[in-house]
Each structure stands twice: as structure tokens, then as C-alpha cells.
C-alpha positions as CSV (number, residue, x, y, z in Angstrom):
1,M,176.2,138.4,175.4
2,A,173.8,135.7,176.5
3,A,170.1,136.6,176.8
4,N,168.5,136.9,180.2
5,K,165.4,134.7,180.6
6,K,163.7,137.5,182.6
7,T,160.5,138.8,180.9
8,V,160.7,142.5,180.1
9,F,157.4,144.4,179.9
10,I,157.4,147.7,177.9
11,P,154.4,149.9,178.8
12,F,152.9,152.0,176.1
13,G,155.0,155.1,175.3
14,T,158.2,153.8,176.9
15,F,159.9,151.8,174.1
16,D,163.6,152.8,173.8
17,K,165.1,152.2,170.4
18,S,168.6,152.2,171.7
19,K,167.9,149.2,173.9
20,C,166.4,147.0,171.1
21,S,168.7,144.9,168.9
22,L,168.9,141.6,167.0
23,T,171.3,138.7,167.6
24,D,173.3,137.2,164.8
25,P,171.4,134.4,163.0
26,F,171.6,130.9,164.4
27,I,170.4,127.5,163.4
28,V,167.6,125.7,165.4
29,K,167.2,122.0,164.8
30,S,164.0,120.0,165.5
31,K,164.0,117.4,168.3
32,N,164.3,114.5,165.7
33,G,167.1,116.4,163.9
34,Q,165.3,116.2,160.5
35,H,164.4,119.9,160.2
36,E,166.2,123.1,161.0
37,T,165.4,126.8,160.8
38,C,167.5,130.0,160.9
39,N,166.4,132.6,163.4
40,S,167.6,135.8,165.1
41,S,166.4,136.8,168.5
42,V,164.9,140.2,169.3
43,R,166.4,141.4,172.5
44,Y,166.0,144.4,174.8
45,K,168.7,145.7,177.2
46,L,167.9,145.7,180.9
47,E,169.1,148.1,183.6
48,D,171.8,145.6,184.8
49,G,173.4,145.6,181.3
50,T,172.1,142.2,180.3
51,Y,169.6,141.5,177.5
52,S,166.2,139.8,177.5
53,D,164.7,138.0,174.5
54,D,161.3,137.7,176.2
55,I,159.8,141.0,175.2
56,R,156.2,142.0,175.9
57,L,155.1,145.3,174.2
58,E,151.9,147.1,175.2
59,L,150.0,148.7,172.3
60,F,147.3,151.3,172.2
61,P,143.6,150.1,172.4
62,R,141.9,149.9,169.0
63,K,138.5,149.2,167.6
64,T,138.3,146.0,165.5
65,Y,135.7,144.0,163.6
66,G,136.1,141.1,165.9
67,I,138.2,138.0,166.2
68,F,138.3,135.7,163.1
69,P,139.4,132.1,162.7
70,S,142.4,131.2,160.5
71,Y,143.0,128.1,158.4
72,P,146.0,126.5,156.6
73,F,147.3,128.7,153.8
74,G,145.6,128.2,150.5
75,M,142.9,125.9,151.9
76,D,139.7,125.9,149.8
77,K,136.9,127.8,151.4
78,K,134.6,124.8,151.2
79,L,137.0,122.9,153.5
80,Q,137.2,125.7,156.1
81,G,135.3,125.0,159.3
82,P,135.5,123.9,162.9
83,E,137.6,120.8,162.1
84,T,140.2,122.7,160.1
85,I,140.7,125.9,162.0
86,N,144.3,126.3,163.1
87,G,144.2,129.6,165.0
88,Y,142.6,133.0,165.6
89,Q,143.5,136.6,164.6
90,F,142.2,140.1,164.4
91,T,142.9,143.3,162.5
92,Y,144.8,146.0,164.4
93,T,144.8,149.4,162.6
94,L,147.7,151.8,163.2
95,T,145.5,154.8,162.6
96,S,141.9,155.7,162.6
97,P,140.0,156.4,159.4
98,E,140.2,160.1,160.2
99,T,143.9,160.2,160.8
100,V,145.2,158.2,157.9
101,N,147.2,161.1,156.5
102,S,147.9,162.8,159.9
103,P,148.6,160.1,162.6
104,T,148.3,161.2,166.2
105,K,151.3,161.2,168.6
106,E,150.2,157.8,170.0
107,E,149.8,156.4,166.5
108,K,153.2,157.6,165.3
109,Y,154.8,155.9,168.4
110,T,153.6,152.4,167.3
111,I,154.4,153.0,163.6
112,E,158.0,154.1,164.6
113,I,158.6,151.0,166.7
114,F,157.8,148.6,163.8
115,D,159.7,150.8,161.3
116,Y,162.7,150.5,163.6
117,I,162.5,146.7,163.9
118,S,162.1,146.5,160.1
119,E,165.3,148.6,159.7
120,L,167.1,146.3,162.1
121,M,166.1,143.3,160.0
122,W,167.4,145.0,156.8
123,E,170.7,146.0,158.4
124,K,171.2,142.4,159.8
125,L,170.5,141.0,156.3
126,C,173.1,143.3,154.8
127,E,175.7,142.3,157.4
128,E,175.1,138.6,156.7
129,V,175.4,139.0,153.0
130,D,178.7,140.8,153.4
131,K,180.0,137.9,155.5
132,E,179.7,135.6,152.4
133,D,181.0,132.2,153.5
134,D,180.7,132.8,157.3
135,S,177.0,133.5,157.2
136,V,174.5,130.9,158.3
137,I,171.4,132.5,156.7
138,P,169.8,130.4,153.8
139,P,170.7,131.2,150.2
140,V,167.1,132.2,149.5
141,S,167.5,135.2,152.0
142,K,170.7,136.3,150.2
143,N,168.9,136.1,146.9
144,C,166.1,138.3,148.2
145,Y,168.7,140.8,149.2
146,L,170.1,140.9,145.6
147,G,166.6,141.2,144.3
148,A,165.9,144.2,146.6
149,N,168.9,146.0,145.2
150,K,167.8,146.9,141.7
151,K,169.1,149.6,139.3
152,S,166.0,151.6,139.9
153,G,166.7,151.8,143.6
154,V,166.6,149.7,146.8
155,N,163.3,148.1,147.6
156,K,163.7,146.8,151.2
157,S,160.2,145.3,151.3
158,Y,161.2,142.9,148.6
159,A,163.4,141.1,151.0
160,I,162.0,142.0,154.4
161,K,158.3,141.1,154.9
162,P,156.4,144.3,155.9
163,I,155.1,144.2,159.4
164,Y,152.1,146.4,158.4
165,E,150.4,147.2,155.1
166,Y,147.5,149.0,153.6
167,P,144.5,146.8,152.7
168,N,144.0,145.6,149.2
169,K,141.6,147.5,146.9
170,Q,138.3,145.8,146.4
171,D,138.0,144.7,142.7
172,D,134.6,143.5,141.6
173,G,135.8,142.4,138.2
174,P,137.9,139.4,137.2
175,S,141.2,139.9,138.9
176,A,142.6,136.4,139.2
177,N,145.7,137.3,137.2
178,K,145.9,140.9,138.3
179,K,148.3,142.2,141.0
180,K,146.3,143.4,143.9
181,E,146.7,147.2,144.5
182,K,146.8,148.7,147.9
183,D,144.1,151.1,149.1
184,T,146.1,154.0,150.7
185,S,142.9,155.8,151.7
186,Q,142.4,153.2,154.4
187,P,144.3,152.9,157.7
188,L,147.5,150.8,157.8
189,R,147.0,147.5,159.6
190,I,148.6,144.5,161.1
191,Y,146.9,141.1,161.2
192,M,147.7,140.0,164.7
193,K,147.7,136.3,165.6
194,L,146.8,134.8,168.9
195,N,149.1,132.3,170.5
196,C,147.5,129.0,169.2
197,F,148.7,125.5,168.7
198,G,147.0,122.5,167.1
199,S,143.9,122.5,164.9
200,G,140.2,121.5,164.9
201,S,139.0,120.0,168.2
202,S,142.6,119.9,169.5
203,L,143.2,123.6,169.0
204,K,144.5,125.3,172.1
205,C,144.7,129.1,172.6
206,F,147.3,130.3,175.2
207,T,146.6,134.0,174.7
208,K,144.9,135.3,177.9
209,I,141.8,137.2,176.8
210,Y,140.1,139.2,179.5
211,G,136.5,140.2,178.9
212,P,134.1,142.4,180.9
213,G,134.4,141.7,184.6
214,N,138.1,140.7,184.0
215,K,136.9,137.2,183.2
216,L,138.9,134.9,180.9
217,V,136.9,134.3,177.7
218,S,137.3,132.2,174.5
219,P,138.2,134.0,171.2
220,A,135.2,132.3,169.6
221,K,132.9,134.3,171.8
222,Y,133.8,137.5,169.8
223,H,133.7,136.1,166.3
224,K,132.6,139.0,164.1
225,V,131.6,141.1,167.1
226,Q,132.8,144.7,166.9
227,C,134.9,145.4,170.0
228,T,137.8,147.4,171.4
229,I,141.0,145.4,172.0
230,H,143.9,146.4,174.2
231,P,146.8,144.0,173.3
232,V,150.2,143.1,174.6
233,L,152.5,141.7,171.9
234,Q,155.2,139.1,172.5
235,L,158.1,139.8,170.0
236,K,159.4,136.3,169.4
237,K,162.1,136.1,166.7
238,I,163.2,136.9,163.2
239,F,162.8,134.1,160.8
240,W,165.3,133.8,157.9
241,G,164.3,131.7,154.9
242,S,161.7,131.1,152.3
243,H,158.2,132.6,152.5
244,G,156.4,130.5,149.9
245,K,155.5,132.3,146.8
246,N,156.5,135.7,148.3
247,T,159.9,137.2,147.7
248,H,160.6,137.8,151.3
249,G,163.7,136.3,153.0
250,G,163.1,137.5,156.5
251,S,160.1,138.3,158.8
252,L,159.2,139.2,162.3
253,N,157.5,136.4,164.3
254,M,155.2,137.7,167.0
255,H,151.8,137.0,168.6
256,V,149.4,138.5,171.2
257,S,150.4,137.5,174.7
258,E,147.4,138.9,176.5
259,M,144.6,141.4,175.8
260,N,141.6,143.1,177.2
261,I,138.5,143.0,175.1
262,V,135.3,145.0,175.4
263,P,132.3,144.5,173.0
264,I,130.9,147.8,171.5
265,A,127.2,148.1,172.2
266,R,125.1,149.7,169.5
267,E,122.7,151.6,171.7
268,G,119.5,153.1,170.4
269,Q,116.4,154.8,171.9
270,R,114.2,152.4,173.7
271,F,110.4,153.0,174.2
272,L,109.5,150.1,176.5
273,A,110.3,149.5,180.1
274,P,112.9,146.8,180.9
275,N,111.7,143.2,180.3
276,P,111.0,141.8,183.8
277,A,111.0,138.1,182.6
278,P,113.8,135.9,184.0
279,E,116.7,135.3,181.7
280,E,116.7,132.2,179.6
281,E,119.7,129.9,179.3
282,E,120.4,130.0,175.6
283,E,123.1,128.2,173.8
284,D,125.9,130.5,172.5
285,E,125.9,129.9,168.8
286,T,129.6,130.8,168.3
287,Q,130.6,128.4,171.1
288,S,128.6,125.6,169.5
289,F,130.3,126.2,166.1
290,F,133.9,126.8,167.3
291,H,134.9,124.9,170.4
292,N,136.4,126.7,173.4
293,P,140.2,126.5,172.7
294,M,141.0,128.1,176.1
295,G,140.1,124.9,178.0
296,N,138.3,125.0,181.3
297,E,139.9,128.3,182.4
298,A,137.9,130.5,180.0
299,S,134.3,131.4,180.6
300,S,132.0,130.1,177.9
301,K,128.9,131.6,179.4
302,P,127.4,134.3,177.1
303,D,127.6,137.9,178.3
304,P,124.1,139.0,179.5
305,S,124.6,142.3,177.6
306,S,123.3,142.3,174.0
307,F,125.8,143.3,171.4
308,E,125.1,143.3,167.7
309,E,127.3,141.8,165.1
310,I,128.8,143.9,162.4
311,D,126.7,144.4,159.3
312,F,129.0,144.1,156.4
313,S,126.8,146.0,154.0
314,A,127.8,148.1,151.1
315,D,128.1,151.2,153.3
316,S,130.3,149.5,155.9
317,K,133.7,148.2,154.7
318,N,135.1,145.2,156.4
319,P,138.9,145.6,156.6
320,I,139.4,141.8,157.2
321,E,138.0,140.8,153.8
322,D,141.4,141.1,152.1
323,L,143.1,138.7,154.6
324,E,143.6,135.5,152.8
325,H,143.3,133.3,155.9
326,S,140.2,134.9,157.3
327,E,136.7,133.7,156.9
328,E,134.9,135.8,154.3
329,E,131.2,135.5,154.6
330,E,128.5,137.8,153.3
331,E,125.8,138.6,155.8
332,K,122.3,139.4,154.8
333,P,121.3,143.0,155.7
334,K,119.5,143.1,159.0
335,K,115.9,144.0,159.1
336,K,115.2,147.4,160.4
337,V,113.3,147.6,163.7
338,S,110.1,149.5,163.4
339,T,110.3,152.6,165.5
340,K,106.6,153.5,165.3
341,S,105.2,154.1,168.7
342,T,102.2,152.1,169.7
343,T,99.1,154.1,170.5
344,S,96.6,153.3,173.1
345,K,93.6,151.3,172.0
346,S,90.0,152.0,172.7
347,S,88.7,151.9,176.3
348,S,86.5,149.0,175.4
349,S,89.5,147.0,174.3
350,K,91.3,147.8,177.6
351,S,88.3,146.8,179.7
352,S,87.9,143.5,177.8
353,S,91.6,142.6,178.2
354,S,91.6,143.5,181.9
355,K,88.9,140.9,182.6
356,K,91.2,138.2,181.3
357,K,93.1,136.3,183.9
358,H,96.9,136.6,183.7
359,T,98.4,133.1,183.1
360,K,102.0,132.3,183.1
361,S,103.4,131.3,179.8
362,S,104.5,127.6,179.6
363,D,107.8,128.5,178.1
364,E,108.9,131.0,180.9
């Protein structure tokens, strides 16, 4: 049955497994006809009995360590910068640190959705392998299926790329030739990509990011800023074929369609009255380093509120460090602000200072 072009929005908590399915694989050729890919559409049944392959899935709001730039796979860190950036992404955890072993009802809901889609992918791969000569999936995907069926048991993740995973364990020793182990004590996570095209100064971001005040903002504004993100995913397609050095023969292609973002303020006790001086127009450092990929629609003006960046110290683990495409920088520990209260000076000092005329600073 042909897919309906109507967009279907699935609010949080309303996903119906019985309505979600995959189409048989089909070949898509490039405009010049020189390249082709094999895909399956993810579709959702509508009330009128038709299917839509334009699915928007609302997820639960989550805290994250900010939005990070991505670069071409395998690029040397020395070459990573404003001119080579090819997208943005953030870490979405499926549980909190406290509920790793006992997910809440809301957390189980999201996990079950992705588990179901992974199972659909495995079943479709099995169907295509059984077709033998009638199947259009690439031979590499069939070989992945054979590799997943070993004498010791079936390993579905060998052939189907996991949608979510545990982070890698941090190994301080020489581990260039070691297989990275997963840290099951940390929350499961998905590295969610924004809908970006191009690279460098020509990079465009089509994900609608709504900041405080419901204003459109650039992803560069929240680089390494701890915040809460409420995303809507667009489930695009299933890609069948080679995944580089990985053994996978199929994977889910998705990106963030839109999201709300709220920086998390680190509030502390304040001893002084509010500063009455007028606000200065300062250049946003993140905007000067990473250009605004949202075009003229997004607001590049810095938020008047002061939000601290995350201090990736030894006591604060950064879950994005194990992502191969993310920028991995070590920040110097921030200096502690002295909390010693000032005491009143001698009356003679006060009287002498009161005699001085108040002059306006030249830089105000």
C-alpha cells in the first residue's frame, strides 16, 4: 500500500506498536544515476487505513551536557574546527543515573519503542535472506545475517546496528588495540543528530530549536552548556548496506525535527544587591567560533541570563567523551569564587571615601 504524505505526530505515551511497520527494501538512485542505496521506509498506520512514512515521535525531556559539533568520520582532531564541522548532535540518555537498573514507566516506554523497531529490522532482514534471488538487499547485509547466526547463539546486534548503547569505559592506559568495553553502570544513551546539511561556512541546520521565550536559536549557542532538551524525532528510513568497519548490515536513520531547549542555571547564594549598571553588548564567543547555521531566522543574541558551562573535572563524568565524532576538549578547573563576606571598614575610611565625587567610568 502506497504511503500517505501526511505527517503523523505521535505524542509522548501514545505510540502504538501494531501501527508501526517497515516496507520491503527498495533501491534509490541518485539524480545522476551513478550511485544507489537500498532502503526500507518506516511507516505508521493512520485512522483511514492508509500509511504515513513521515513520522514525528515526541520523546521525554532529558538533561544533557549541551550540543556538540560533529566532523567527518575518522578526521584527525587537529583538523577539526569551524571550517570542517558537518553537523551537530547531543547525548540523549534513556534513564537517569539513579534509574539505570530500574527504569521508570516513562523511560521504559521509550526503550520499548526502539526495541520494537530493532526487532522489525531483524525480522525484515530474515525475510529478505529467505527470498534468496528475489531480494534486493546488498550481499553485505546478507553476510551480516550469517555472521549473526553463530553456533553459540544468535547475536542480532552483529547485523543490526543498535539504536542505543551503554557508553564506553574510560581506559587511561594504552588501549589502541583493545576492544572498548561498555560501562553498564551508566545510563543507556542515543547520540541524536540534528537535521544538518553542508559543512563549514555553508553548513545549514533545519532542526527548529526553540530557546527561552520560544525564540529560534542556533545550536552553537548551547555548545557545552548543560541544558534540558525536549526533542521530537523524525524516523526517516532503514538503510541496508555496508557500515564501514562495523559488522552491521542495517541501521535506523533518524534526526531531530524540532526541540525545546532550556539552559540549566547553577544558582548559588548571592551577597550583593543586583548590579544596576546597564548591560554591555558583548560578543557571543560560541557564535564567533561556530557560525549560525540557522540563517537569519535564528536569534544569535546571547541570553541575558548567566549560565555556566559544564566543568568536566575528575568528579564529573562527561558522557559525550566516548563519541568518536564529538569534540573532546579538557577544560581547566574553574577557580572557586571566594565566599568570604566583606566587613565594614573603619568610620574614618568611610568618611574619606564619601568626600570623593562620584564620576562615571569611561567604559560604562
